[in-house]
C-alpha positions in Angstrom: -20.3 1.3 14.8 -18.4 3.3 17.3 -18.7 7.1 17.5 -16.1 9.3 16.1 -15.3 10.8 19.5 -14.2 7.3 20.6 -12.1 6.7 17.5 -10.5 10.1 17.6 -9.2 9.5 21.1 -7.2 6.4 20.4 -5.1 5.7 23.5 -1.5 4.7 23.6 -2.1 2.1 26.3 -3.6 -1.4 25.9 -4.6 -4.2 28.1 -1.6 -6.4 27.4 1.9 -6.9 28.8 4.4 -4.4 27.8 1.9 -2.1 26.2 3.4 0.8 28.2 6.2 0.9 25.7 3.8 1.6 22.8 2.9 5.3 22.5 -0.3 6.4 20.8 -1.6 9.6 19.5 -3.6 10.4 22.7 -3.9 9.3 26.3 -7.6 9.3 26.8 -10.9 9.2 24.9 -12.9 12.3 24.3 -14.9 13.7 27.2 -18.2 13.1 25.4 -17.5 9.4 25.0 -16.4 9.1 28.6 -19.5 10.6 29.9 -21.9 8.8 27.6 -24.1 6.1 29.3 -26.0 5.0 26.3 -25.2 1.4 25.3 -23.2 1.1 22.1 -25.0 -0.1 19.0 -23.9 -3.6 17.9 -21.3 -3.5 15.1 -22.3 -4.7 11.7 -20.2 -7.4 10.1 -17.7 -6.0 7.7 -19.4 -7.6 4.7 -22.6 -5.7 5.5 -20.9 -2.4 5.8 -22.2 -0.9 2.5 -20.0 2.2 2.6 -16.8 0.2 3.0 -17.8 -2.4 0.4 -18.6 0.4 -2.1 -15.2 1.9 -1.4 -13.6 -1.5 -1.9 -15.3 -2.3 -5.2 -14.5 1.2 -6.5 -10.8 0.8 -5.6 -10.8 -2.7 -7.1 -12.0 -1.4 -10.5 -9.3 1.3 -10.3 -6.6 -1.3 -9.4 -7.5 -3.6 -12.2 -7.5 -0.6 -14.6 -4.1 0.4 -13.4 -2.6 -3.1 -13.7 -4.1 -3.7 -17.2 -2.8 -0.4 -18.5 0.6 -0.9 -17.0 1.2 -4.1 -18.8 0.0 -2.6 -22.1 2.6 0.3 -22.0 5.7 -2.0 -22.4 3.8 -4.2 -24.9 3.0 -1.1 -27.0 6.6 0.1 -26.8 8.0 -3.3 -27.8 5.5 -3.6 -30.7 6.3 -0.2 -32.1 10.0 0.3 -31.4 11.4 -3.0 -30.2 13.2 -1.2 -27.4 13.5 -3.3 -24.2 15.2 -0.4 -22.5 12.3 1.9 -22.9 9.8 -0.9 -22.1 11.7 -1.6 -18.8 12.0 2.0 -17.9 8.2 2.4 -17.8 7.9 0.4 -14.5 10.7 2.3 -12.9 9.3 5.7 -13.9 5.9 4.7 -12.5 7.3 3.7 -9.1 9.4 6.8 -8.7 6.7 9.2 -9.8 4.0 7.5 -7.6 6.4 7.5 -4.7 7.3 11.1 -5.0 3.6 12.2 -5.5 2.5 10.3 -2.5 3.9 13.1 -0.3 1.8 15.9 -1.8 -1.0 13.4 -2.1 -0.9 12.8 1.6 -1.0 16.5 2.3 -4.0 17.0 0.0 -5.7 14.0 1.7 -5.5 15.9 5.1 -6.5 19.3 3.7 -9.2 18.6 1.2 -12.2 16.4 0.7 -10.9 12.8 0.3 -13.8 11.6 -1.8 -13.4 14.5 -4.3 -9.6 13.9 -4.4 -10.1 10.3 -5.5 -12.9 11.1 -7.9 -10.8 13.9 -9.6 -7.8 11.5 -9.9 -10.0 8.8 -11.4 -11.6 11.2 -13.9 -8.2 12.6 -14.8 -7.1 9.1 -15.8 -10.3 8.6 -17.7 -9.4 11.6 -19.8 -5.7 10.7 -20.2 -6.3 7.0 -21.2 -9.2 7.9 -23.5 -7.0 10.4 -25.4 -4.1 8.0 -25.4 -6.3 5.2 -26.8 -7.5 7.5 -29.6 -3.8 8.4 -30.4 -3.0 4.7 -30.6 -5.9 4.1 -33.0 -4.7 7.0 -35.1 -1.1 5.7 -35.4 2.0 5.1 -33.4 2.2 7.7 -30.5 5.7 9.2 -30.0 7.8 7.9 -27.1 7.5 11.3 -25.4 3.7 11.1 -25.4 3.8 7.5 -24.0 6.0 8.6 -21.1 4.0 11.7 -20.5 0.8 9.6 -20.1 2.7 7.2 -17.8 4.0 10.0 -15.6 0.6 11.8 -15.3 -1.2 8.5 -14.6 1.4 7.6 -11.9 1.0 11.1 -10.4 -2.7 10.5 -10.1 -2.0 7.2 -8.4 0.4 8.7 -5.9 -2.1 11.5 -5.0 -5.2 9.2 -4.7 -3.7 6.3 -2.8 -3.4 8.1 0.6 -7.0 9.3 0.4 -8.3 5.8 -0.3 -6.3 4.2 2.5 -7.1 7.0 5.0 -10.8 6.5 4.5 -10.7 3.2 6.5 -10.6 5.1 9.8 -14.0 6.6 9.1 -15.7 3.7 7.4 -15.1 0.9 9.9 -14.9 0.7 13.7 -11.5 0.1 15.3 -12.3 -3.5 16.1 -12.5 -4.1 12.3 -9.4 -2.2 11.2 -7.4 -5.3 10.5 -10.3 -7.1 8.8 -10.7 -4.1 6.5 -7.0 -3.8 5.7 -6.8 -7.6 5.1 -9.7 -7.3 2.6 -7.8 -4.5 0.9 -4.9 -6.8 0.4 -7.1 -9.2 -1.5 -8.0 -6.3 -3.7 -4.4 -5.5 -4.3 -3.1 -9.0 -5.0 -6.3 -9.9 -6.9 -5.8 -7.0 -9.2 -2.1 -7.9 -9.8 -3.2 -11.4 -10.8 -6.1 -10.6 -13.2 -5.1 -7.1 -14.4 -2.0 -8.1 -16.5 -3.8 -11.0 -18.3 -6.7 -8.7 -19.1 -4.4 -6.0 -20.5 -2.4 -8.6 -22.5 -5.5 -10.2 -24.0 -7.1 -6.9 -24.9 -3.8 -5.7 -26.5 -3.9 -8.8 -28.7 -7.4 -7.9 -29.9 -6.6 -4.2 -30.5 -3.6 -2.1 -29.3 -5.9 0.7 -28.0 -8.3 -1.6 -26.2 -6.4 -1.9 -22.9 -6.3 1.8 -22.5 -9.9 2.5 -23.4 -11.2 -0.3 -21.2 -9.0 1.0 -18.3 -10.6 4.4 -18.9 -14.1 2.8 -18.5 -13.0 1.1 -15.3 -11.7 4.3 -13.8 -15.1 5.9 -14.7 -16.9 3.1 -12.9 -14.6 3.6 -9.9 -15.5 7.3 -9.7 -19.2 6.7 -10.0 -19.2 4.1 -7.2 -17.7 6.6 -4.8 -20.9 8.6 -5.0 -22.8 5.8 -3.3 -20.8 6.1 -0.1 -23.0 7.9 2.4 -20.5 8.5 5.2 -17.8 11.2 5.0 -14.3 9.9 4.4 -12.8 12.2 7.0 -13.6 13.4 10.4 -14.8 17.0 11.0 -11.8 19.0 11.7 -13.0 20.1 15.2 -13.0 16.3 16.0 -9.6 15.6 14.4 -8.1 18.6 16.0 -8.8 17.1 19.4 -6.2 14.5 18.7 -3.5 16.9 17.5 -2.1 18.1 20.8 -1.4 14.5 21.9 0.7 13.9 18.8 2.9 16.9 19.4 3.1 17.3 15.7 0.0 18.9 14.3 0.5 22.3 15.9 3.2 24.4 14.5 3.2 26.7 17.5 1.5 29.7 15.9 -1.2 29.8 18.6 -4.1 29.2 16.2 -6.5 26.4 16.5 -7.9 24.7 13.5 -11.6 25.5 12.8 -13.5 22.4 11.9 -16.1 22.0 9.3 -19.4 20.2 9.5 -20.8 16.9 8.3 -17.4 15.4 7.8 -16.1 18.3 5.5 -12.5 19.3 6.0 -13.0 22.8 7.4 -9.7 24.7 7.9 -6.7 22.8 6.5 -4.7 20.7 9.0 -1.5 22.3 10.1 2.0 21.3 8.9 3.4 20.5 5.5 4.2 17.3 3.5 6.9 16.2 6.0 4.5 16.2 9.0 3.9 12.5 8.4 7.6 11.7 8.8 7.7 13.7 12.1 4.7 11.8 13.5 6.3 8.4 12.5 9.5 9.4 14.2 7.7 9.8 17.5 5.6 6.6 17.1 7.9 3.6 17.8 5.5 0.9 16.5 5.1 2.4 13.0 8.7 3.6 12.9 10.2 0.2 13.6 7.9 -1.6 11.1 8.5 1.1 8.4 12.3 0.8 8.8 12.0 -3.0 8.4 9.6 -2.7 5.5 12.0 -0.3 3.7 14.9 -2.7 3.9 12.8 -5.7 3.0 11.3 -3.9 0.0 14.8 -3.3 -1.3 15.8 -7.0 -1.0 12.5 -8.9 -1.5 10.3 -6.8 -3.7 8.3 -8.7 -6.5 10.2 -7.3 -9.4 13.6 -7.8 -7.9 12.8 -11.4 -6.8 11.4 -12.2 -10.3 14.5 -10.8 -11.9 16.7 -12.9 -9.6 14.7 -16.0 -10.4 14.7 -15.5 -14.1 18.4 -14.8 -14.2 19.2 -17.8 -12.0 17.0 -20.1 -14.0 18.7 -19.0 -17.3 22.1 -19.4 -15.6 21.0 -23.0 -14.8 19.8 -23.6 -18.5 16.2 -23.9 -17.6 13.5 -24.0 -20.3 11.1 -21.1 -20.8 8.3 -23.3 -19.7 10.1 -24.1 -16.4 10.9 -20.4 -15.8 7.2 -19.5 -16.4 6.0 -22.2 -14.0 8.5 -21.1 -11.4 7.4 -17.5 -11.6 3.7 -18.6 -11.4 4.4 -20.6 -8.2 6.3 -17.8 -6.7 3.7 -15.2 -7.5 0.9 -17.3 -6.1 2.3 -16.7 -2.6 1.1 -13.1 -2.5 -2.5 -14.0 -3.4 -2.6 -16.9 -1.0 -1.3 -14.7 1.8 -3.9 -12.0 1.1 -6.7 -14.6 1.2 -5.4 -16.0 4.5 -4.7 -12.6 6.0 -8.1 -12.2 7.8 -7.9 -15.6 9.5 -4.2 -15.2 10.4 -4.8 -11.7 11.9 -7.7 -13.1 13.9 -6.0 -16.1 15.4 -2.3 -15.3 15.5 -0.6 -12.8 17.8 0.9 -9.8 16.0 4.3 -10.5 17.5 4.4 -14.0 15.9 3.3 -12.6 12.6 6.1 -10.1 12.7 8.7 -12.8 13.6 7.7 -14.8 10.6 7.5 -11.8 8.2 10.9 -10.5 9.4 13.0 -13.7 9.3 11.5 -15.7 6.4 13.3 -13.4 4.0 16.9 -14.1 5.2 16.2 -17.8 5.7 14.7 -18.1 2.2 17.7 -16.2 0.8 20.1 -18.8 2.3 17.9 -21.6 1.0 18.0 -20.0 -2.5 21.8 -20.1 -2.4 21.9 -23.8 -1.5 18.9 -25.3 -3.3 19.5 -26.9 -6.7 17.1 -26.9 -9.6 14.6 -24.2 -10.6 11.0 -25.0 -9.5 12.0 -25.4 -5.8 13.2 -21.8 -6.0 9.6 -20.7 -6.8 8.3 -22.6 -3.8 10.8 -20.9 -1.5 10.0 -17.4 -2.9 6.3 -18.1 -2.5 6.9 -18.6 1.2 8.4 -15.1 1.3 5.6 -13.5 -0.7 2.9 -15.1 1.4 3.8 -12.8 4.3 3.0 -9.6 2.2 -0.8 -9.7 2.5 -0.8 -10.4 6.2 1.9 -8.0 7.3 0.7 -5.2 5.1 -2.8 -5.5 6.6 -1.3 -5.5 10.1 0.9 -2.4 9.4 -2.0 -0.4 7.9 -4.2 -1.5 10.8 -1.7 0.1 13.2 -1.7 3.3 11.1 -5.5 3.4 11.2 -5.5 2.9 15.0 -2.6 5.1 16.0 -2.7 8.1 13.6 -5.2 11.0 14.1 -7.5 11.5 11.2 -6.0 14.9 10.3 -2.6 13.2 9.9 -3.7 10.0 8.2 -2.9 11.2 4.7 0.5 12.5 5.4 1.6 9.4 7.3 0.3 7.2 4.6 2.0 9.4 2.0 5.3 9.0 3.9 4.8 5.2 4.1 4.0 5.0 0.4 7.0 7.2 -0.5 9.4 5.0 1.5 7.9 1.7 0.1 7.9 2.7 -3.5 11.3 4.5 -3.6 13.1 1.6 -2.0 12.0 -0.9 -4.7 13.9 0.6 -7.7 17.0 0.7 -5.6 16.7 -3.0 -4.8 15.9 -3.9 -8.4 19.0 -2.0 -9.6 21.2 -3.6 -6.9 20.1 -7.1 -7.7 20.7 -6.7 -11.4 24.1 -5.1 -10.9 25.3 -7.8 -8.4 24.1 -10.6 -10.7 26.1 -9.1 -13.6 29.2 -8.8 -11.5 29.1 -11.9 -9.4 26.3 -14.3 -10.3 23.2 -15.7 -8.5 24.9 -16.9 -5.3 26.1 -13.3 -4.4 22.6 -12.0 -5.3 21.0 -14.2 -2.7 23.8 -13.5 -0.2 23.0 -9.7 -0.6 19.3 -10.5 0.0 20.2 -12.4 3.2 22.4 -9.7 4.6 20.0 -6.9 3.7 17.2 -8.9 5.3 19.1 -9.4 8.6 20.1 -5.8 8.8 16.5 -4.7 8.2 15.3 -7.1 10.9 17.6 -5.8 13.7 15.3 -2.9 14.7 12.5 -5.4 15.4 14.5 -7.0 18.2 12.8 -4.8 20.8 10.4 -5.4 23.6 7.9 -3.1 21.9 7.6 -5.6 19.0 7.8 -8.7 21.1 4.8 -7.6 23.2 2.9 -5.9 20.4 -0.8 -5.7 21.0 -3.4 -5.9 18.2 -4.3 -2.6 16.5 -7.8 -2.4 17.9 -6.4 -2.6 21.5 -4.4 0.6 20.8 -7.5 2.3 19.4 -9.8 1.5 22.3 
């Protein structure tokens, strides 16, 4: 595993054509690394990295708990009130709250102990879901209480997410950034596949069971974090060495951050919640990819695409069985993509991955307009969803490589905010257009939005994009 001084001095140049257009957070590695003549220790395979795997398993328990509880909220509302409006509002509220809280969550990630931040958020959800489960056992909880639990749980998600993602930079060497982020995609899509059925099955046994079981899973998640030996952030004297190169971490007050020891935060990193946006603005690789992802999330997010498929299938008089099968086929694309992400990132150039990810959306939208039937629509959408695991792993790999440790949280918070906020806008637009004009115009809207989002990627920076580990060397 490489030393922190090497990782902290991630360079903006790489040994590939056109890399001069890609700016990184620093121009040289630390002096200590440059002067060292000791041979580097061989890197452990990622599957033998106990700290990373403990982190991964911990976050997997938390993700499954989140997914199983999230499906149980609308089931409980439908069972007690029959209101589809309230049931549907739960998902939108969760996205908005988690997106908004990712900004202060990113700031906390850079200022306080990341491990403790995640543990406290997990334990908060243990308390919330346990109390809520007891309320469900006692009777029908008021709607205000249900939404209060939803809001507080989503706030914990928004705060803890940046801390969990930022830890990758400390737990794995730069050469394994994309492997680690690819494995994280398996966790995410795996949880979305198994979490809802678990929540639904437990709800059928007892209405309180999904919430109580989720509380247990969050408790397990918190305990597993105690087995991670390495610190989840760099000592601040190390992280501060990167800051002048970013041009963002210093607010011009003439004071230098004082670092802590043994990976503890020390003096808080400079700048507020918006510092992540300022860094992204000056980093063309992340900026271009984030602009594209925001537009793509509006047009091709899972909820919006499923809504379009369901509405189109019903418009074509498809049976409920056919609709269910179509959705299953479409949803399988995300899991397949996450399972293939490691191999794809190893053997395919980043520029080719981006080309597929960017243009499969508009092409698929046109095919959805022209293709008859229902089941073929699921196959087409699966081809769009398959990109998610790969391109997400690639984007997070660039963030790990290019962003200094003391800005990781705020940059990840900004990315989470943009990604989550864009989705409700897209879902609302798709529903409104379908009601006004029908399925053809929905898919036309997706095609146009996809093309507009793709335009910023038509640059030499993206065409000659090196792998993340080349930018971190």
